C-alpha positions in Angstrom: 236.7 153.8 166.9 239.6 156.3 168.1 238.7 156.4 172.1 240.3 157.9 175.0 242.4 155.7 177.1 243.6 156.8 181.2 245.5 153.2 181.6 247.2 150.9 179.0 247.3 147.7 180.2 249.7 145.3 178.1 250.3 141.8 177.5 252.4 139.9 175.6 251.6 137.0 174.7 254.6 135.6 173.7 258.3 137.2 174.1 260.0 137.9 170.8 261.4 140.9 168.5 259.9 143.5 167.5 262.6 143.9 164.3 263.5 147.2 163.2 262.2 147.0 159.2 260.4 148.4 156.9 257.7 151.5 158.1 257.1 153.8 155.6 253.7 153.2 154.2 252.6 151.4 150.7 256.5 149.7 150.9 256.1 147.2 148.5 256.5 143.5 149.1 257.5 140.7 147.4 254.6 138.7 148.1 256.2 135.0 147.0 259.7 135.5 149.2 257.3 135.7 152.5 254.2 133.7 152.1 252.5 131.2 150.2 248.8 130.5 148.9 246.3 130.3 151.9 245.4 132.1 154.8 245.9 132.4 158.0 243.9 133.2 160.9 244.4 134.2 164.3 242.1 134.4 167.2 241.5 137.1 169.5 239.7 137.7 172.8 240.0 141.3 173.6 238.9 142.4 177.1 239.4 144.9 179.5 237.6 148.3 181.0 237.0 151.2 179.9 240.8 152.3 181.1 242.4 148.6 180.5 242.5 146.6 177.4 244.6 143.3 176.8 244.8 141.1 174.1 245.8 137.4 173.7 245.7 134.7 171.2 242.7 132.1 171.5 244.3 130.0 168.0 245.8 129.8 164.9 245.2 128.2 161.9 245.5 128.1 158.3 242.4 128.2 155.6 242.4 128.2 152.3 241.4 131.3 151.0 243.3 134.9 150.9 241.8 137.1 148.7 243.9 140.9 149.0 245.8 142.1 146.1 249.6 140.4 146.4 251.1 143.4 145.6 249.1 145.8 148.1 250.2 144.1 151.6 251.3 147.5 153.1 248.4 150.2 152.6 249.4 153.7 152.1 246.8 155.2 154.4 246.6 155.1 158.3 243.1 154.3 159.4 241.8 152.2 161.8 241.6 152.4 166.4 244.2 149.1 165.6 246.9 148.1 163.5 248.3 145.0 163.1 251.9 144.2 162.0 253.6 141.5 160.7 257.4 140.5 160.5 259.8 138.0 159.0 261.8 137.3 161.9 264.9 136.3 160.4 265.6 139.4 158.8 262.6 141.9 160.6 261.8 143.8 157.7 257.6 144.8 157.7 255.7 141.7 155.6 251.9 143.0 156.2 249.7 145.4 158.1 246.2 146.6 158.3 244.2 149.4 160.3 241.0 147.9 162.1 238.9 148.5 164.6 236.6 147.0 166.4 233.7 146.2 168.9 235.5 146.3 172.0 237.3 149.8 171.1 233.4 151.0 170.5 232.1 149.4 174.2 235.0 151.0 175.8 233.5 154.3 175.2 229.5 153.2 177.1 229.2 153.8 180.4 229.3 150.2 181.4 232.8 149.5 180.5 233.4 152.4 183.4 232.2 149.5 186.5 232.2 145.9 184.0 235.4 144.2 182.5 234.3 142.4 179.4 235.3 140.4 176.4 235.2 140.3 173.2 235.7 137.9 170.2 237.7 139.0 167.0 239.7 137.8 164.4 242.9 138.3 161.9 243.6 136.7 158.4 246.6 137.2 157.0 248.2 135.7 154.0 250.1 132.2 154.8 254.1 133.0 155.8 256.4 130.7 154.3 258.4 131.1 157.6 258.4 131.9 161.5 257.0 135.8 161.7 255.9 138.0 164.7 252.5 139.8 165.3 252.8 143.0 166.4 248.6 144.6 167.7 249.4 148.4 168.5 246.6 150.8 169.5 246.2 154.4 169.3 247.2 156.5 172.4 245.4 159.6 174.0 247.9 161.3 170.9 246.5 159.4 167.9 249.5 157.3 168.2 250.0 153.4 167.6 251.5 151.9 170.7 252.1 148.4 170.8 249.9 146.1 173.0 250.4 142.3 172.3 253.7 140.5 170.1 253.6 136.9 169.9 255.8 134.6 167.5 254.1 132.6 164.5 255.7 129.6 163.7 253.3 128.5 160.6 255.1 125.0 160.3 254.3 124.5 163.8 252.2 121.0 164.4 250.6 123.1 166.5 248.6 124.8 163.8 246.0 123.2 162.3 243.3 123.6 159.4 240.3 125.6 160.6 237.5 127.4 159.4 235.5 124.7 157.3 232.5 123.0 158.3 229.5 121.1 156.1 226.2 122.0 155.5 227.3 125.9 153.9 226.8 126.8 149.8 228.8 129.2 148.2 226.7 131.3 145.9 228.5 133.4 143.3 226.6 136.3 142.6 229.1 138.3 140.4 232.7 136.9 138.7 234.9 139.4 137.2 237.9 138.0 138.1 240.2 136.7 140.3 240.1 137.6 143.6 243.4 138.8 144.3 243.1 141.1 141.4 239.3 142.4 142.6 237.3 143.7 145.9 235.8 140.5 146.6 232.5 141.2 149.1 231.0 138.1 150.8 227.3 138.6 152.4 226.0 136.1 155.1 222.5 135.9 156.2 221.4 135.8 159.8 217.9 134.4 161.0 216.8 132.8 156.9 215.1 129.2 157.9 216.0 126.4 155.4 212.9 127.4 153.5 213.7 131.2 153.4 216.9 130.3 151.0 215.6 131.5 147.7 214.7 134.4 150.0 218.4 135.1 151.0 219.4 135.3 147.9 217.3 137.6 146.8 217.7 139.6 149.1 221.4 139.6 148.0 220.7 140.1 144.5 219.1 143.3 145.4 221.9 144.5 148.1 225.0 144.0 145.1 222.5 146.1 142.6 221.7 148.8 145.8 226.1 149.1 145.5 226.6 148.7 142.4 224.3 151.8 141.9 226.0 153.9 143.9 228.7 155.9 143.3 231.9 155.5 143.3 231.0 152.1 143.7 229.3 152.2 140.3 231.9 153.6 138.5 234.4 150.0 139.6 231.7 148.0 139.0 234.7 145.7 137.3 236.5 145.8 140.1 233.9 143.7 142.6 233.0 139.8 143.0 229.8 139.8 144.6 229.6 135.8 146.7 226.5 134.5 149.6 227.3 131.7 152.1 223.8 130.0 153.3 224.0 129.2 156.3 220.4 127.5 157.7 218.6 129.1 160.7 217.0 127.0 163.7 214.3 130.2 163.9 213.4 133.1 161.5 214.6 136.6 162.2 217.1 138.0 164.8 216.8 139.1 168.8 215.0 141.7 169.7 215.7 142.1 173.3 213.2 144.9 174.5 210.5 143.2 172.6 212.0 139.9 174.8 212.2 138.2 171.1 215.2 135.6 171.1 215.8 133.7 167.9 218.1 130.5 167.5 220.6 131.6 164.6 223.8 131.2 163.5 226.0 134.7 164.1 223.6 135.5 166.9 223.0 139.0 165.2 220.8 141.4 167.5 219.1 144.6 167.9 220.2 147.0 170.3 224.0 146.4 171.3 225.1 148.4 173.8 221.4 149.3 174.3 220.9 151.5 171.5 217.9 150.3 170.1 218.7 150.6 166.1 222.6 149.5 166.8 222.3 145.7 165.2 225.6 143.6 165.3 227.2 140.9 167.0 229.7 139.1 169.3 230.3 136.2 168.0 232.5 136.5 165.8 234.4 133.6 165.4 230.9 131.9 164.2 231.7 134.4 161.6 234.5 133.9 160.2 233.9 129.8 159.9 231.0 130.2 157.7 233.1 132.6 155.7 235.8 130.9 155.6 233.8 128.6 152.7 235.2 131.6 150.2 237.7 134.2 149.4 237.1 137.6 150.9 237.8 141.1 151.7 234.9 142.3 153.9 232.4 140.7 155.1 228.8 141.4 155.0 226.0 140.3 157.5 222.3 140.2 156.4 219.8 140.3 159.0 216.1 138.8 158.3 214.5 141.4 159.6 212.5 144.2 158.6 213.2 146.2 161.4 215.8 149.4 160.7 218.9 148.9 162.1 222.5 147.8 161.5 226.1 149.3 162.6 229.8 148.2 160.4 233.3 148.2 161.6 236.3 149.1 159.3 238.0 146.1 158.9 235.8 144.0 160.9 232.3 143.3 159.4 229.4 145.6 158.3 225.9 144.7 159.6 222.4 145.9 157.8 218.7 144.8 157.9 217.0 142.8 154.5 214.0 144.6 154.4 212.3 148.5 155.2 212.1 151.6 153.5 215.1 152.5 153.7 217.2 148.9 153.1 218.9 150.7 149.2 220.3 153.6 151.9 221.4 151.2 155.3 223.7 148.8 153.1 225.9 151.7 151.6 226.4 153.7 154.7 227.0 151.3 156.3 229.6 150.0 154.3 230.9 153.4 154.4 231.9 152.6 158.0 233.3 148.7 157.6 235.1 149.0 154.5 235.5 153.2 153.7 236.9 153.8 157.2 234.2 156.6 156.9 232.8 158.2 160.8 229.0 158.9 161.4 228.4 162.8 159.8 225.3 163.3 162.3 225.0 164.5 165.8 221.2 164.6 166.7 220.6 160.6 167.2 220.9 159.3 170.4 223.6 156.9 170.7 225.6 154.9 174.0 229.1 156.4 173.4 230.6 158.6 176.3 233.1 161.3 174.8 233.6 159.4 171.4 236.2 162.0 170.2 237.7 163.3 172.8 238.3 166.9 172.2 242.4 167.9 171.2 242.6 165.0 169.6 242.6 164.9 165.1 239.7 161.8 164.6 242.0 159.1 162.4 238.4 159.1 159.8 239.0 160.7 156.3 235.5 162.7 156.5 235.5 164.1 159.9 238.3 166.5 161.6 238.5 168.7 164.5 240.2 171.6 162.6 243.1 171.5 164.8 244.6 173.2 162.2 242.5 175.3 159.8 245.6 176.4 157.8 246.4 172.7 156.5 242.6 170.4 156.4 243.0 167.0 155.9 240.4 167.4 152.6 242.0 170.5 151.5 242.0 169.3 148.5 238.4 169.4 147.3 238.3 173.0 149.0 237.0 176.0 146.5 239.1 178.6 146.8 237.6 181.4 149.0 235.6 178.8 150.9 235.4 180.0 154.4 236.8 177.6 156.9 235.0 176.8 159.6 231.8 177.2 156.6 228.6 178.3 157.1 225.8 175.6 157.0 223.1 177.8 156.8 224.6 179.9 153.8 222.8 178.7 150.6 226.3 179.8 148.8 227.5 176.7 150.2 225.0 174.4 150.0 226.6 172.0 147.5 230.3 172.5 148.0 233.4 171.3 149.9 234.0 172.7 153.4 234.2 171.9 156.8 230.7 172.2 158.5 230.1 172.3 162.4 228.3 168.8 163.4 229.6 165.7 163.4 230.6 162.5 165.4 227.7 162.8 167.4 228.6 166.1 167.8 226.7 169.2 167.8 230.0 171.0 168.1 234.2 170.7 168.5 233.8 168.3 165.2 233.9 169.1 161.5 232.4 167.1 158.0 233.3 168.1 154.8 229.5 168.7 153.2 226.1 169.9 154.3 224.7 166.7 153.7 226.0 163.3 153.0 225.3 159.9 152.6 227.2 159.6 155.9 224.9 162.1 157.5 221.2 161.9 156.7 219.4 159.0 155.5 217.5 161.2 152.7 220.9 161.7 150.8 221.8 159.1 148.3 225.1 159.9 147.2 228.1 160.1 149.1 230.2 163.7 149.1 233.5 164.0 147.4 235.8 163.6 150.2 233.6 160.4 151.4 233.9 159.1 147.1 237.8 159.8 147.1 238.3 157.2 150.6 236.2 155.0 149.2 238.1 155.1 145.9 241.4 154.8 147.2 240.2 151.4 149.6 239.2 149.8 145.9 242.3 150.6 144.4 244.0 149.6 147.2 242.1 145.9 146.7 241.8 146.3 142.7 244.4 148.3 141.6 244.7 149.8 138.6 
């Protein structure tokens, strides 16, 4: 997610033309001209400190599946802390773009990042180019504008690029099938901490999560635009890591509570292993379900969504976290303890569609949902605005200086089973991007 950087260290993996091609949002690209069937996977090593960062290419492989919509290769929306651009080498034309955020980016806001240099795994997946391209990765600077930090030429025809990501002993389960991958939102569920004798529990848990998703708006209204699949990878031990209890499990994906030493934050840094398993099926988004009854999870936009399988809030948890991972929504609560330091810097408008610094009260980013006469900022203790869309102070882990669209929302509290109109709209935009009308 977005954070302040005092210094950007740029690593150019290999020299190459950046290109001066199409920059406009939502530009239509002829898929058949620039791409063919299959996917290109780029594994990255993202390292640095709170003040520095480098991104280097670890390996590039071809994979069987790319599930995206062939007509929508460049988004209309500009979301994410990072952005990857792919340009045709011969013409410089921008042919593919995705915004995303990273676990490294979140780690940079922790106290540990002030004194330690660490490295994180990341993976980018894109349609398979027909010819040589230029990869460019950019990060938002202290003004919220993108700056290039890595460039690399890629020739898909090179003998150094092989097949990867597929392995034996993995079974794909079709949960919901509504059409071809390129026309639908394809969600892939992976389980961590399920032993071979817990396969049926895994499938039962998957079925329950599908029911939770499709029983929540706006997903329910677009139920016929989703495909759900599950990949079962057996774990040597049941359950996942709980470091504060000195519990450690041997699992395929290394899910663990206490990410960044935050008790309920449950994530993994084993990103390449996740994508190795996910390579067996087409997917637009990966859902990581931990076999545990303890409440916890997390999600990062276009990275992955993680949640626990069994607890009293499990129906809320998976959908809330998916709001981050898929809908690019920020957390609206501000009273819970987190490990971040100044997650949203003052004086900069957050890129998340449901949080604002209210730097310009006359141009509220969700103004279209605000009824005339609603005061901005909006008093949360005035019953007249209890169900209204406005700008209520307290959001993004800060009680002051950041504002949310509604008094309550699924992104604000566990007691709310609904998304507010602003969050619903942001999610709907992404649904229509992957599964157009």
